[in-house]
N, C-alpha and C positions, 0 to 999 in steps of 0.2 A: 750590818754586814757580818757574816760569820767569820770566825777566826781562821779557818782553813777548810779546804775541801779537796777531794780527789777528782781528777779529770784526766783527759788524754793530752798527750804532748803534741800530736800532729795527726794528719790523715794517714791511715794505714790500711793495708789490705792483705789478705792471705787466702789461699785456695786449698780446699780439701776435697777428696774424692770419696764418696760413700756409695757403694753398690752402683758404680758407673755414673752416678749423678755428680755434677760439679757444684760445689757450694763455695761461693766467694764471699768472704766477710769483709765489709768496708766499715770503718769506724773513724769518727772525727770529733774534735771538740766543737761546740757551737755556743754562740752567745745569745741567741734568740730563737723563738719558735719559727720565725720566718727563715732564718738561716738553716735550721734543721730541715724544713720543708724543701728549700732550694737544693740542699745536698741530696735528699732522697730523689727528687725529680731529676737531678743531674745523673745519678746512677741509673735510674730507669731509662733515661734517654740514651745513655751510653750502652746499656745492655737491653735494648728494646726487644731483642730476639730471645731473651731468657724466658724460661717457663714461668718464673716468679721472681719478684723483687720484694721481699718481705722486710719490714722495718720496725724500728721503735726508737723513741727518743725521750729523754727526761731532762727537765730544766727547772731552775729555781732554787733558792736557798733551802726551801723545805720540800723540794721535789714536787712542787704544786702542779707542774705541767708534765703529764705522762700520756704519751700516745703510742699506738701500735697498729700494725696492719699485717694481716695474713696474706694479702694480695692473691686471693684465689685458692690458697691452701685450705684444708679443713680447719674450721674454727678452733682457735686455741692451740694450733700445732706449730705456729711460726712466730707471729708477732709477740705473743705473750712470753714464750721462752727467751726471745731476744731481750725483751724488757726485763725479765727476771735476771738475766746475766748482768745487765747494767746495775740493777738494784743490789744483787749479791756481792758485786765488786765495790759497792759503795761509791759509785761514780756520779758526778753531777755535770750538767751541761754537755751532754753527749748524745750523738745520733749514730745509729748503727743500721746498716742494710746488709741483708744476706741474700745474695742472688743465687738462684738455682737454675741449672741447665739439666733437665730431666734426662736420665740415662737409660730409661726403659724398664727399670725394676721398681716396683712399688715398695715403699718403706713401711707403710702402716702408720697409725697415729703416733705410737711410741717411738718408732724409728725417725719420724719427722721431727718430733720434739728434740730428740738427741742430736739430730743432724743440724738443726737450726741453732741449738745451744752451742754446739762445737764450732759452727761457722762464726757465731758472734764472738766467742772466746778467741778464735784465731785472729779475727779482725782487730779486736781490742789489744791483743798482745802485739800485733804488728804496729799499732799506733803508739804504744808505749804509755804507761801510766805515770802521772806526776801528781804533785800536790801544789795547789795554789794557796799561798799563805799570806794573810793580811799583814802588811807592814805600814809604817807611817814615816813620812819624810821628816827629818830633823836637821836643820841647818845651824851650824855653829860658826859665828864670826869672831875671829881672834887676831891678835897681833902676830907677826911672823915669829916672834920669840917663843911662842907657845907651840908652834907647829910640830916640832920634833917630838915633844912629850905627848901631845894629843895623838899623833899618828901611831906612836908606839903603843899607847894604851888601847887604842881602837883595834890594832892588830892583835893584841893580847885577848881582847874580847871577841875576836873573829867577827867583827861587825861588818855587815853589808854596807858597801860604800858607793856613793855616786860621784859626780864630778866635783873636783876641787877648783875653786876660782881664786885667782891671784890678782888682786888689785892693790889698793893702798893697804888693805888688810887681806886676810885669807878667809874664805868661806868654805867650810868642809860640810859636805852633805852625807848624812848617814840614814840608814833604813832599819831601825830596830823593829821588833814585833810591835804591832799596833797597841796591844794591851800593856806593853812595857815602855811606851814612848814617854809618858810623864815621869816615870822613875829615871829613865835614861837622861831626860832633860836635866833633872836635879843633879845627876851624877856628873854631867858635863859642867854645870855651874860650879860644883865643888872642885872638880878637876882643875879648872882654870881660875880658881879662887875668886869667882865672881867677876872676872874680867872678860869672860866670853859672853857674847850675846847669842841666845838660843831662840830659834823660832820653830814652831811646829807647823808642818805642812799638811798635805793631803794624804789620806790613806790610799793604798793601792795594793793589789795582789802581785806577788812575786813567786816565781817557780822555785820549788824545792824538790830536788831529786832524792834527797836522803829520807824523805817522808814516805816514799813509795814502798 
């Protein structure tokens, strides 16, 4: 699993008008090619009367899945520019549709490329960019006498925290960066003078807004 990647926060849409044609950009995060296809088909169904519903999506740790569609526009003037926007922004696991309602004025190949580029950018900006960063769950089991010191030290480190469980002992759940988990485990052992029991859990992606 890669340490981090940029993607979209949520479904977003925005409309722009270019020479009387309406271009509506829709952008969303997706987890699979099936989900990307379903999203595109949903937009096509909702905008069945549009002149074109052009699209592109890109998925995978190494961007191994890349698809695009001009949906009837001249070859290379719609799907490719949308895909290029996704690439240039460094986004992963994203699908974008730009819907066009023709306004009666021809744009030419260059005009179409610019229009679909701008439509894709507008949709992506509406969806909001975030970073998904790989963390690892680390659970610390301690006696109650250690809780105050541990909590204070974790606050000082600005550690991402999960649920704290209170039973006969306390179990504190933390989420350090995945590549720092082993070092963090040793730090917890030293902090509690070897009296804490530390368990490493699963890796998972967590949203970071400060990386955008």
